[in-house]
C-alpha positions as CSV (number, residue, x, y, z in Angstrom):
1,X,-88.2,-54.3,91.7
2,X,-87.8,-50.6,92.2
3,X,-84.5,-50.5,90.7
4,X,-85.6,-52.0,87.5
5,X,-88.3,-49.5,87.1
6,X,-86.2,-46.5,87.7
7,X,-83.4,-47.7,85.6
8,X,-85.9,-48.2,82.7
9,X,-87.3,-44.7,83.0
10,X,-83.7,-43.3,83.4
11,X,-82.5,-45.2,80.2
12,X,-85.5,-43.6,78.4
13,X,-84.8,-40.3,79.7
14,X,-81.2,-40.5,78.5
15,X,-82.1,-41.8,75.2
16,X,-85.1,-40.0,74.0
17,X,-84.6,-37.0,76.3
18,X,-81.0,-36.2,75.3
19,X,-79.7,-38.3,72.5
20,X,-82.3,-38.4,69.9
21,X,-83.7,-36.0,67.3
22,X,-87.3,-36.3,68.1
23,X,-89.1,-35.4,64.9
24,X,-92.6,-36.9,65.7
25,X,-95.0,-34.0,64.9
26,X,-97.5,-35.3,67.9
27,X,-95.0,-34.6,70.3
28,X,-93.3,-31.7,72.1
29,X,-91.2,-31.1,75.2
30,X,-92.3,-28.9,78.1
31,X,-90.1,-26.3,80.0
32,X,-88.6,-27.6,83.1
33,X,-90.9,-25.5,85.4
34,X,-94.1,-26.7,83.5
35,X,-92.8,-30.2,84.0
36,X,-92.2,-29.9,87.8
37,X,-95.8,-29.0,88.3
38,X,-96.7,-32.5,87.3
39,X,-95.0,-33.8,90.2
40,X,-96.6,-31.3,92.7
41,X,-99.3,-32.0,95.3
42,X,-101.9,-30.9,93.1
43,X,-101.7,-34.5,91.5
44,X,-103.3,-35.9,94.7
45,X,-106.2,-33.6,95.1
46,X,-109.8,-33.0,93.8
47,X,-112.0,-30.2,93.1
48,X,-115.2,-30.1,91.3
49,X,-117.8,-27.6,90.1
50,X,-120.5,-28.4,92.7
51,X,-118.0,-27.5,95.5
52,X,-118.4,-31.1,96.9
53,X,-114.9,-30.9,98.0
54,X,-113.2,-28.4,100.6
55,X,-109.6,-27.4,100.5
56,X,-109.7,-26.3,96.8
57,X,-108.9,-22.6,97.1
58,X,-105.7,-22.7,95.3
59,X,-107.0,-25.4,92.7
60,X,-109.9,-23.2,91.8
61,X,-107.8,-20.2,91.4
62,X,-105.2,-21.8,89.1
63,X,-108.2,-23.2,87.1
64,X,-109.7,-19.7,86.7
65,X,-106.2,-18.3,85.8
66,X,-105.7,-21.0,83.2
67,X,-109.3,-20.3,81.6
68,X,-108.5,-16.6,81.5
69,X,-105.1,-17.0,79.7
70,X,-106.7,-19.4,77.4
71,X,-109.2,-17.1,76.2
72,X,-106.6,-14.3,75.9
73,X,-104.2,-16.6,74.0
74,X,-106.8,-17.7,71.6
75,X,-109.2,-14.8,71.6
76,X,-112.0,-17.1,72.8
77,X,-115.2,-16.2,74.5
78,X,-114.9,-19.3,76.6
79,X,-112.1,-21.8,77.6
80,X,-112.2,-25.1,79.4
81,X,-109.0,-26.8,80.4
82,X,-110.7,-29.9,81.8
83,X,-110.8,-32.5,78.9
84,X,-108.1,-35.2,79.7
85,X,-107.0,-35.6,76.1
86,X,-107.5,-34.2,72.6
87,X,-109.8,-37.2,72.0
88,X,-111.9,-36.5,74.9
89,X,-112.3,-32.9,73.7
90,X,-113.5,-34.1,70.2
91,X,-116.0,-36.4,72.3
92,X,-117.4,-33.6,74.2
93,X,-117.9,-31.5,71.1
94,X,-119.5,-34.4,69.1
95,X,-121.6,-35.5,71.9
96,X,-123.0,-32.2,72.7
97,X,-124.1,-31.2,69.4
98,X,-125.1,-34.5,67.6
99,X,-127.5,-37.1,68.5
100,X,-127.8,-40.7,67.2
101,X,-128.6,-40.7,63.4
102,X,-127.0,-37.3,62.6
103,X,-124.4,-37.0,60.2
104,X,-120.8,-35.5,60.7
105,X,-118.4,-34.5,57.9
106,X,-114.6,-34.4,58.5
107,X,-111.3,-35.3,56.6
108,X,-111.1,-39.1,55.9
109,X,-108.5,-41.1,57.7
110,X,-106.7,-42.1,54.4
111,X,-106.5,-38.4,53.7
112,X,-104.8,-37.6,56.9
113,X,-107.8,-37.4,59.2
114,X,-108.0,-38.1,62.8
115,X,-108.5,-41.8,63.4
116,X,-110.7,-41.0,66.3
117,X,-113.3,-39.5,63.9
118,X,-113.1,-42.5,61.4
119,X,-115.9,-44.9,61.0
120,X,-114.3,-47.1,63.8
121,X,-114.0,-44.1,66.3
122,X,-116.6,-41.8,67.8
123,X,-119.1,-42.1,64.9
124,X,-119.7,-45.9,65.5
125,X,-119.7,-45.3,69.3
126,X,-122.2,-42.5,69.1
127,X,-124.2,-44.0,66.1
128,X,-123.6,-41.4,63.8
129,X,-123.4,-41.4,59.9
130,X,-120.0,-40.2,58.7
131,X,-119.2,-38.4,55.3
132,X,-116.0,-37.0,54.2
133,X,-114.7,-33.8,52.7
134,X,-113.8,-34.2,49.0
135,X,-110.0,-33.9,49.3
136,X,-107.1,-33.4,47.1
137,X,-104.0,-35.7,47.7
138,X,-101.9,-33.6,45.5
139,X,-102.6,-30.5,47.3
140,X,-103.1,-32.2,50.7
141,X,-106.2,-30.1,51.4
142,X,-109.9,-29.8,51.2
143,X,-111.4,-29.2,47.8
144,X,-113.6,-26.1,48.4
145,X,-116.2,-26.3,45.6
146,X,-116.9,-29.7,45.8
147,X,-117.0,-29.6,49.8
148,X,-119.4,-26.8,49.5
149,X,-121.7,-28.9,47.3
150,X,-121.4,-32.1,49.5
151,X,-122.4,-30.0,52.7
152,X,-125.4,-28.5,50.8
153,X,-126.4,-32.0,49.6
154,X,-125.7,-34.1,53.0
155,X,-126.6,-31.6,55.4
156,X,-124.5,-32.7,58.1
157,X,-125.0,-31.7,61.8
158,X,-121.4,-31.2,62.4
159,X,-118.6,-30.0,60.0
160,X,-115.2,-30.7,61.7
161,X,-112.1,-29.2,60.1
162,X,-108.5,-30.1,61.1
163,X,-106.4,-33.4,60.7
164,X,-103.7,-35.5,62.0
165,X,-101.7,-34.7,58.7
166,X,-102.0,-31.2,57.9
167,X,-99.6,-29.1,55.9
168,X,-101.7,-26.1,55.0
169,X,-104.7,-24.0,56.4
170,X,-108.0,-25.5,55.9
171,X,-110.5,-23.6,54.1
172,X,-112.7,-22.6,57.1
173,X,-113.5,-19.2,56.1
174,X,-114.6,-20.3,52.6
175,X,-117.1,-23.0,53.9
176,X,-118.3,-22.3,57.5
177,X,-121.0,-20.1,56.5
178,X,-122.2,-22.6,54.1
179,X,-122.2,-25.3,56.8
180,X,-124.1,-22.9,59.3
181,X,-126.7,-22.1,56.6
182,X,-127.2,-25.9,56.0
183,X,-128.0,-26.2,59.8
184,X,-124.5,-27.5,61.0
185,X,-122.2,-26.7,64.1
186,X,-118.7,-25.9,62.9
187,X,-115.6,-27.2,64.9
188,X,-112.0,-27.3,64.3
189,X,-109.8,-30.2,65.6
190,X,-106.6,-28.2,66.2
191,X,-104.7,-30.8,68.0
192,X,-101.7,-30.7,65.7
193,X,-101.5,-26.9,65.0
194,X,-102.9,-25.5,68.3
195,X,-99.4,-23.9,69.0
196,X,-99.4,-22.4,65.5
197,X,-102.9,-20.9,66.0
198,X,-101.9,-19.6,69.2
199,X,-98.7,-17.9,68.0
200,X,-100.7,-16.3,65.1
201,X,-98.7,-18.2,62.4
202,X,-101.3,-20.6,60.9
203,X,-104.8,-19.8,60.7
204,X,-107.6,-18.3,63.1
205,X,-110.5,-20.7,63.0
206,X,-112.5,-18.8,65.7
207,X,-112.4,-15.7,63.4
208,X,-113.0,-17.7,60.2
209,X,-116.4,-19.1,61.2
210,X,-115.7,-22.1,63.5
211,X,-117.8,-22.0,66.6
212,X,-115.3,-24.3,68.6
213,X,-111.6,-25.1,68.5
214,X,-110.4,-28.2,70.4
215,X,-107.7,-30.7,70.6
216,X,-104.5,-31.7,72.3
217,X,-102.3,-29.5,74.2
218,X,-98.9,-31.3,73.6
219,X,-98.1,-31.2,69.9
220,X,-97.3,-27.9,68.4
221,X,-98.6,-26.6,71.6
222,X,-95.9,-27.2,74.3
223,X,-98.1,-28.1,77.2
224,X,-98.5,-31.4,78.9
225,X,-100.6,-34.2,77.5
226,X,-104.2,-33.4,77.7
227,X,-106.9,-31.3,75.9
228,X,-108.6,-28.0,75.7
229,X,-111.9,-26.4,74.3
230,X,-112.1,-23.0,73.2
231,X,-115.4,-21.8,71.8
232,X,-117.9,-18.9,71.3
233,X,-120.2,-18.2,74.4
234,X,-123.1,-20.2,73.1
235,X,-121.3,-23.5,72.3
236,X,-118.7,-23.2,75.1
237,X,-121.4,-22.7,77.8
238,X,-123.3,-25.8,76.5
239,X,-120.2,-27.9,76.6
240,X,-119.2,-26.6,80.1
241,X,-122.6,-27.5,81.6
242,X,-122.2,-31.1,80.4
243,X,-118.4,-32.0,80.9
244,X,-118.8,-32.9,84.5
245,X,-119.9,-35.6,85.3
246,X,-120.6,-36.9,81.7
247,X,-116.9,-36.7,80.4
248,X,-114.6,-35.7,83.0
249,X,-114.7,-36.2,86.8
250,X,-111.2,-35.6,88.2
251,X,-109.5,-33.3,85.7
252,X,-106.0,-33.9,87.2
253,X,-105.1,-30.7,88.5
254,X,-101.3,-31.0,88.2
255,X,-101.8,-31.2,84.5
256,X,-104.0,-28.1,84.6
257,X,-101.5,-26.2,86.5
258,X,-98.8,-27.3,84.0
259,X,-101.2,-26.3,81.1
260,X,-101.7,-22.9,82.7
261,X,-97.9,-22.2,82.8
262,X,-97.7,-23.3,79.3
263,X,-100.5,-20.9,78.2
264,X,-98.4,-18.0,80.0
265,X,-95.3,-19.2,78.2
266,X,-97.4,-19.1,74.7
267,X,-98.8,-15.7,75.5
268,X,-95.2,-14.3,76.2
269,X,-93.3,-16.3,73.6
270,X,-95.8,-18.0,71.3
271,X,-95.3,-15.7,68.2
272,X,-91.5,-16.2,68.0
273,X,-91.9,-19.9,68.7
274,X,-94.6,-20.5,66.2
275,X,-92.8,-18.4,63.6
276,X,-89.7,-20.3,64.1
277,X,-91.3,-23.6,63.7
278,X,-92.8,-22.9,60.4
279,X,-89.4,-21.5,59.2
280,X,-87.9,-24.7,60.3
281,X,-90.4,-26.9,58.5
282,X,-89.8,-25.0,55.4
283,X,-86.0,-25.2,55.7
284,X,-86.1,-28.9,56.5
285,X,-88.5,-29.8,53.6
286,X,-86.4,-27.9,51.1
287,X,-83.2,-29.4,52.2
288,X,-84.8,-32.8,51.9
289,X,-86.0,-32.1,48.5
290,X,-82.8,-30.7,47.4
291,X,-81.0,-33.9,48.4
292,X,-83.6,-36.0,46.3
293,X,-85.9,-37.2,48.9
294,X,-89.7,-37.6,48.0
295,X,-91.2,-34.4,50.0
296,X,-94.8,-33.8,49.5
297,X,-96.1,-30.7,48.0
298,X,-93.0,-29.1,46.5
299,X,-95.2,-27.0,44.0
300,X,-97.0,-25.4,47.0
301,X,-94.0,-24.6,49.1
302,X,-94.0,-27.9,51.0
303,X,-95.7,-26.9,54.3
304,X,-97.2,-23.9,56.3
305,X,-97.2,-26.0,59.5
306,X,-95.0,-28.0,61.9
307,X,-95.1,-31.0,59.6
308,X,-93.1,-32.0,56.7
309,X,-94.4,-35.2,54.9
310,X,-92.3,-37.7,52.8
311,X,-93.7,-40.5,50.6
312,X,-91.8,-43.5,49.7
313,X,-94.6,-45.1,48.0
314,X,-96.3,-47.4,50.5
315,X,-96.7,-48.0,54.3
316,X,-94.3,-51.0,53.9
317,X,-91.5,-48.8,52.5
318,X,-92.4,-45.9,55.0
319,X,-92.0,-48.2,57.9
320,X,-88.7,-49.4,56.6
321,X,-87.4,-45.9,56.3
322,X,-88.6,-45.0,59.9
323,X,-86.8,-48.1,61.3
324,X,-83.7,-47.3,59.7
325,X,-83.8,-43.9,61.1
326,X,-84.4,-45.0,64.5
327,X,-81.2,-47.0,64.3
328,X,-79.4,-43.7,64.4
329,X,-81.5,-41.8,66.8
330,X,-83.7,-39.9,64.5
331,X,-87.3,-40.8,65.8
332,X,-90.2,-40.3,63.3
333,X,-93.5,-42.1,62.8
334,X,-94.3,-44.6,60.0
335,X,-96.2,-42.1,57.9
336,X,-92.9,-40.1,57.7
337,X,-94.4,-37.2,59.1
338,X,-91.5,-35.0,60.3
339,X,-92.3,-32.5,63.0
340,X,-90.3,-29.5,63.9
341,X,-92.0,-28.7,67.1
342,X,-89.5,-30.3,69.8
343,X,-86.3,-29.3,67.9
344,X,-87.3,-25.6,67.7
345,X,-88.1,-25.5,71.2
346,X,-84.6,-26.9,71.8
347,X,-83.2,-23.8,70.0
348,X,-82.6,-25.3,66.6
349,X,-83.0,-23.1,63.6
350,X,-82.7,-23.1,59.7
351,X,-79.2,-24.2,59.6
352,X,-79.7,-27.0,61.9
353,X,-82.8,-28.2,59.8
354,X,-80.2,-28.6,56.9
355,X,-78.0,-30.8,59.1
356,X,-80.8,-32.8,60.1
357,X,-81.9,-33.3,56.4
358,X,-78.3,-34.3,55.5
359,X,-78.4,-37.1,58.5
360,X,-81.5,-38.5,56.9
361,X,-80.1,-38.4,53.4
362,X,-76.8,-40.3,54.5
363,X,-79.0,-43.1,55.9
364,X,-81.8,-43.3,53.5
365,X,-80.0,-42.5,50.1
366,X,-76.3,-43.0,50.8
367,X,-76.6,-46.0,53.1
368,X,-74.0,-45.1,55.4
369,X,-73.0,-47.2,58.5
370,X,-75.6,-46.4,61.1
371,X,-73.2,-46.6,63.9
372,X,-71.1,-43.7,62.6
373,X,-74.1,-41.5,61.8
374,X,-75.6,-42.4,65.1
375,X,-72.6,-41.0,67.0
376,X,-72.8,-37.8,65.0
377,X,-76.4,-37.4,65.8
378,X,-75.9,-37.8,69.6
379,X,-73.0,-35.1,69.6
380,X,-75.4,-32.8,67.6
381,X,-78.0,-33.3,70.2
382,X,-75.7,-32.6,73.1
383,X,-75.6,-28.9,72.0
384,X,-79.4,-28.3,72.3
385,X,-80.3,-29.4,75.7
386,X,-81.7,-26.2,76.8
387,X,-85.5,-25.4,76.4
388,X,-86.2,-22.1,74.8
389,X,-89.2,-20.0,74.5
390,X,-90.0,-20.2,78.1
391,X,-89.5,-18.3,81.4
392,X,-86.1,-18.6,83.0
393,X,-86.4,-19.4,86.8
């Protein structure tokens, strides 16, 4: 039994860890040192804000250090590393500032919005009314004038920017003051773009009028899977006071240690990392477009984020393309969002994006033999096994 379990993990590590081009934008890779902290003794231990447990000196210091780094990296008045996922971070924000019967506004799922904020997600759980931002599918962004009118008309209690499919900065600065004047709390779900925000290469929601920034720590941000909340003092303290015991009991302190180290790496290397991620996205998009592949938003420069989106007409066709790419060890999701986070952290730059685009073209357009292309992909990946933008130990 043990051999079977270990062999499955080993097989996965070899395949996805060293032989694949991992282009899923909701994934990234940690540095070896950060990853090692997940297997530390911290994973066996408890601490809590009410000091119920003894033996917590070092755990408490790590958490305080992590919060300090987070506040510095994101220029936030408060930070909390306890949310176990981006979804839990969303839940905390929504639950703390809306009550049953209130209305929230966000990007619709069909426009790339987060499914957890869709009608079947948190709104139904918390008995909230849901309205959506007017959205331009052509420009892949919120329509500012129409959204301003919608906010004034519907008077939502929460206005949440951010999305799962996000190519360009959202108009927080243009709409936040209108939302606040209408009585709303303004949040930004930065799950996908948190690493770009930290690196100063996307937008700065907390300076643009958002009162809270929250989300996942493992997408464009290169930490362990988990969540984080950054906020102004008023909103941050409200959420801090309610996280335990309502939303999180044991916050998994091995994860918080790994996140703390990732925050230190982001403070030191984040600007260069985020800049290269965006450069790589633009280079990949242009190369794909030049090969005749259907890349979204060509008239707008394709992307300003870690994502490139291709559209083959419908989900069935997109799925067919994703499955063909998987045959040659190019891993994408079925929406054909291509993410450049992990390949950037492995040291790839613009020239490598052109190579990746050519691999994709040879399978999707030229219909080459998958086994031949797969061998080339594996050899290509073998040259990029060292993790960059991290401390060398």
